[in-house]
N, C-alpha and C positions, 0 to 999 in steps of 0.2 A: 281306167284313168285316176290318176290319184286325187283325192279331195282338193290339196294346193292347186292342182293345174283347173280345176273347176269352178274356185273361188276366183282365180285369175281372167279365168274365162268371163265370170259373172261381174267383174267389175269392169272389164272392156265392153261387153253387152250393153251396160249401163251407161259408159261414159259415151259410146256410139249413140244411145237411143236419147242422153240427155242434149246431145250436139243435133240431133234432129230435130227434140219438141220445143228447144228454149227458142227458136224463131218464132214457130206458129204462135208462144204464148206471148211474143212480143206482139204481132198482129193483133192478138185479141184483146192485148190491153189498151191500141191504139181504137180498134173497133167500139168498144165500149168505156172507153175513155177513162180506164184505170193511169193517169197520168202525171206524173211527177215533173212539176214545171218547176223551172230557176225561181230563187226565193233567197233572202236573207240569209236563211241557214243553208241555204244550198251550195255546193261547189260544182255543180254541172253549169251547162250554158244552154242546152236545147233541151226541150220535152221529152222525157223518157218513159216507158212503160216500166210501172213496177207490179209485171205478172211473174217474173222470174220464179217464183215460189212454185209457180202453177206446174211447170216444166218437173223441177224438181221432185214434187209430191207426186205426180204420175209417174217418172222416170223408179221412182225408189217403189211404189207400189207393183209396177209392173216388173221389178227387179225382183220382189218377194216372190211373187206369183211364180215365177221361171225357176226361183231357186226349189221350190218345195217339188216340182217336176223332174228337173236338170239335175240338181245336189242331192243323189237318191240318199244320201246320209245326212240331210239337212232336219228330216223330221226327227229323227234320232237325236239331234241334239235339242230340240225345243224343250224348254221346263213344262210346258202344258200349253196346247192348243187357246184354251180359255183364256190365261193370262195373256197371251200373244194377241188374240183379238180384242181383248180390253184396252190393252195398251195401245194397240193402233186405231180404236175408235176413239180413245183420246187426242190423239194425234191428228185425225182427221176435223176434232171438234176445234182444235188449238188452231190447225191451219184454216177452217173455215170461219174463224172469226177474224184472223187477219187478212184473210181475201177479201172478206166483207168490210173491211176498214181499210183496203186498197179502194173500193170503189166507192162506198159512201163513210166516210168518218164518223169513228164511234167515241165514246170519251172514255178516257183512262181508267175510269174505277171499272165501268162495263169490261173492260177486254181484261183487267186483273181478276174480275169474277170468273169469267169464263175459263182463264189461265186454272185458277183454284179447280174450276170444276173438272177440266182435264186432267190436270195432276192427281186428282181425287178418284177420277175412273181408273186413272194406272194403279193408285195406290190399291183399291180394293179389287183389282186383279191380280195383286199380288205381287206390283214391281212396286219395293219400297225399301225403305233402308231403317234397318231395325238394328244394327249393330255396326261398329266400327271398329274392324280389326285391322292389323297389323302395325297401327302407329298409336292407337288408342284404344283400350280394351273397356269400350263402354257399350253397356247394355240399353240401346234405348227405347225399348219397349213401347207402350203408349206414346211416347213423346216422336215415336219414328214419325206418326203421319205428319205432325208440324215439320220436324226434320224434310220428311221426304217433299213436300208441299212448297218448303224454302229451296229448297235443290231445284227443283221444276221451273218455280217462278223466277229465281235465280238466273240462269241460262235464257231461261226464253228472253229476258228482259236484259240481259248483258247482249248477247246478240243484237238482237234490236237495237241497242242502243248506238253500237260500234258501226252498226251498216250507216256510216254517212259520208264513207269514200269507196270510189270504184273497187272491188275485188276484195275488201278488207274483211268485211264478216265471211264470206262465202269461203275465200283461201284459207281462215282460221279455221274454221270448224273440217274443212278439207284435209289440212296438215293433223288435226284431231285425229280424224276417221282413219287417215291411213298407217296414223301411229298403231291406234287401237288395233286397227285390223291385222298389223306387223307383230304386233304384241301377241295377238290371241293364235298366230300360226305357230310363234316361238312358244307358247306355253302349251300348246295343243287345242287352245280352247277354239273349234271352228265354227261354234256359233258364233262367238264373238266376232270374229274374223269375217263370216261371212257377211253377217249384218254390216258391219262397216266399211266393208268392201262396195257394197252395195254403194250406202250412203255417199263414199269417198267418189264413185262411179259417177253418180247423179248430180254430185256438188261439182266435179271437174269438168263436165260437158257445159254447164252451165259458164263456168268462170271464164271460159272462150271468148262468150259477149258480154261479160260483166267487169272483165278486167279494162283499166282506163286506155283511152275513154269510152266508156260504158256504153253500151245500144239497150241495154234491158237492166232492171234492178230484180232485187229479190221482193222488194215490197213487206209489208207486215207479214202476210200469210209466208213469204219465205223466213224472214227468219225467225218468226215465232216457229216454224216448224223446224227449222234447224236446232235452237235451242232445246225445243221438246227432246227432240230425237238425241240427241250427245246427252242431257239429262237423264232419261229414260234407257237409252240402250247400255250405258254405262253402270247403270243400277240393275239392268236386265242381266247383262252378261255377268255380273259379279256374285250369279246366285251359284255361279259354277266353278269360283275361284275366290280369292281373297278382296272382301270389301274393299278395303284401304287401300290395297293397292290399285286395284283396277280405277277407282275413282281420284285418285291424285292424279292421273295423268290429264285429265279434259279440265279438272280445275285448276291447274299449271299451265296446260297449253294453253288453256283461252284465260289465264292470269289478267290480261290486259283489258278486257272487256267486263270480266268478271267485276274488278277492281273498281273500274268505273260505273257500273252497275250498284254497286253497294256504297259508291260515295255520291253519288249524282243528287239523290233524294236527302242527303243530310247538307249536301251545296246549296241546293235550291232552299231547304229550309233557312239554314243561316243568314241565306240571302234574302230571306221574306218572300221567296217565289213559291208560287204553286210545286208542291213536290214531284208531280208526274208529269209538268208540262214540259215539253222538248225547248232544249237550250243548244248554243253553239259554242259550249264550256268544256266541251269533251276532251279527253287526250287526245285525239286526232286531230281536233281542231286548234288544240294548241301548237300541234306540230307545225300546222299550217302556219298559224300565228307568226311561228319564230322564222318563218322562211322556206320551209320545206314545200315543194312540188307535191302533187296529191300521190304521183309514181314512188319518190321516194318515201313519204310519210310511210306509204303501205309497206314497201322494200322494209324499213325501217323495224317497223311491227313484225311483221314477218320472219325478218331475222329473230327478233327478241324470243315470237313465239316458239320458233325452232330450239332456241337454246332452252327455254323452257321445257318442250317436249322431251329433249336429249337430259335435262336434270330430273324431269318426272321418269322416266327410263330407268335411270342410276339409281335414284334412290328408291324404286321398287324392289330393284335385284339387291340395294344394301340392306336394308331394315337391320338398321341396329342402332345405338346410341347418335353412332357419327351422323345419322339423318337427321336427327332434330336440331345439332347445330347447324348444317346445309341450310337447312329450312329458315332458320335465323336469320344467315346471313343473305340468304335470299330474298327476304321478305324486307332486310336493312337496305339493300341494294335497290329492290323497287321502291322504296319510300324516298329514297335519295333521288331516281330518276323522275319519279312524279314531282318530286318538290322542285327537281332543276326546270322543268316545264314550267314552272308559276302553277301549277294545279292545285297546291295546298295553301295557297297565297291565304286564302279566306278563313285557313284553319291556326295561323299564325298565333304564336302563344299571346301575344298583346292584344288582340281581338277577340279570342276565345275569353281569357281573362276580362276584359271588357263588357263581352257579354252576360258574361256568370257575375258579374258585379252590378249590370240593370237587373237580373232577374232576383238577386239576393237585396238589392235595393229597394224593387217593386212590392217585396213580400214583406218588407220591413226588418230582417234577418239582423242588417247590418247592425251595428252599438251606435255608428252616426247617425244614419235614418231614424233610430226609435228616438234618442235625444233630439232630433231636430221637429219629428212628430209631435212630442212633448211642448217646445216650443208652440208648435201651430196650435196646440189646444189650449194653453193659457192666453194665446193671442184671440181664439174666440170666446174665451171665458172673461177677456177685459171689459170692465162697468165704463171707462171712461176713456177719454187720448193718452190720459196721461200712463196710467196701466199699458194700454197699446204698445205706446211710443218704449215703455221699459223692455217690453219683450223683444220688440223688434230688434232693439240695439244688440240684445243676448243671442238674434239670432245673425245677423250681419257679422259680431265676431266671431263666430263659428263659421261661416262663411267666409272668412278673411277680405271683407269689404272695409274700404279706408274713409271712407265719408257717405253720408246718408242726407239728403232734403226729403221732408214730407211736407209738400207743399196742401196745406187744406182750403179747401171753398170756403170758408167764412161761417161754417155751421159749427164747427167744434172749436170750444175754448179749454185749453190747459196752461199751468204754469208753465212758463218758459219760452212760452210761443212769442215770435216776433212778427211786427209786420212787413209786409213787403207787397205796397198797394192794396188791394182786395182782400188778396191772399194774406193765411195765416202759415209760419212756415216752423217747423222743428228742426234743428240741425244737430248735427253728430260728425265729428269730426276727429280724427287721431291720425293724419297725416303729418308727414316732419316738417311739412315745410320747405324740401327739397325743389329747387327752381325745374328741374327734369321730369320732376312725378307727373306732369301734365302731359307729357312727352309718352310717356308709356300706361296712359291710364284708360281703362276700359270704363266708359260712361256709358250708364243705362237710363232711360226717362219713359217711366211706365206710366199709363195714364191710368187714373183709379175710377171706373164708370161702374155703376151697381146694375142689377138686370132691369130694372127699369130706365135706365137711359140716364139717372142722374149722375152728374159728372163732381165727384167730391174733391178731386185736386190730384195730384202726380207723387207719384215715388221716384225721386232721383239718387241713382247710386253711384259713388264711383271706386274702382278699386286699381290698385298700381298692381299690374299682372306681372312685373319683374320680382318682385318681392312675393308676392303671394299669387300662384298661378292659377289660371281656372281651372277649378276644379271637374270632376267626373261630371259632377250633379249640379254645379253653381249655378246656371240657367233653369235647370228643373224645380231648384230650391226656390230662385227667387220667384219664378213664377206662380207657387206655391203660396209664398209669402204674400204675392199681390191678391191673390183670391181670399184669404183670410184676412187680409185688411178692409176689402171690400164688404165682406159678410160683418164684421165689427160697424164699422163707419155706418151698414144700414141699420146696422141696430141703435148705434146711438143718434142717428137722425132723425128727430122729432118730427120734421116736415114729410118724411118718406111715407109715401100711398100704403106700402106695407105696415107699416108703425099705427098709421090712422085705422087702417083697417082692426090693426090688433087693439088699438084702444077700445074702438068704438065696439068692440064685439065683448070687450071686458064690462063696459060700460051697460051692455043690454043686459048680461050677466048679471047684474048687481042689479037691476031694475027688476 
């Protein structure tokens, strides 16, 4: 019997076994309460077991064992048994931590640590990325460990993140596995074709129950396992072929979840959220928000992935300078598609510029910030209210304020003070007297209260927001001014408890 026929039989056997085991895995999920309940981030309406990964894992292992005995030439294709055994040891570890999380939730850092351990086991067993040939002639050498770990964790978390709609994650990996199996047959790489055929059959049987409306979910165990196997098998089977060509296919075929996995931590960081906490802003969530049903959103992503698979196969066989241009056009099209979804709103240029301005302002890099800091220092050095008032006006001119009243609660004396009842007021005004100014004026009344609850007065500011719009840091600068004024007034106030303590300590020192 030809090897191609044997591989087809292995695929069908895995498919049938998965069809039989998946309902059993669902019953175990209900029995041991590994259930995904409906919630804010969920799109399903009924409690659903999340133990589908167990059926895929068992089917895949049984399929590989069958290959060793049924596909007589399979052993000849193995790089070496030790390498394969360590790789599947890592797969078992990754699946185990995901399955445990399906029953009892683990923290994100714990799961990431175990993912790194599993990927390290595969690396030290010989499944590693040491160079990228075909598209980039780069010898990675010792950096290969970091690249390999990143490759594994990227795919593991990409599949996990995209597992938010019925049949989406499993379907994408199934497409990828079928393409890799077909390419292995075409290239006469029967080792790769056999492994990916077993994986595709295991997933296809599961999809019968996972497609909308799903009666069972992958769970973290299943999504982690699929991500690990796609990453590892593409690297493992590339040992007999071109590394860049083999690894380009899963990278493009799973382009949507990979892109989502790369961008999600950045999005959460910019939004001030925990980088590894789940949310409902992934690409498939955006499609649902646009009005698509679950099935339509899944079929749309399927269609895009099929096109990406075809593009990957085309690029593998092209392998010349034109491939670079196609990749650039593909990347540009992907960005436009993601932007159309509104997925990149938080990366808009004005928001990124504002974030960068905030950072540079905080560290005092900008010239404006350094000039304002100098005025703050001068206010703190002021020896009386008159000096404080002079530097305060300098600050207000920088901030483009038009009027200021510094109402002092009777303790401070300076030339030019006017009396208003019991309070003493310092006034500064550069308004032009336009009658419409008051209609467009921002007015801020800030109480000046010391750390000992002493009230020193009020700082009243007015600003024409038409002639001089509110700057990016205006209100932040005003608050800094208020604090500096309070510190100076605590120093001027001879009745302040702090000054009494200071004077008392000086007297004791003299005595």
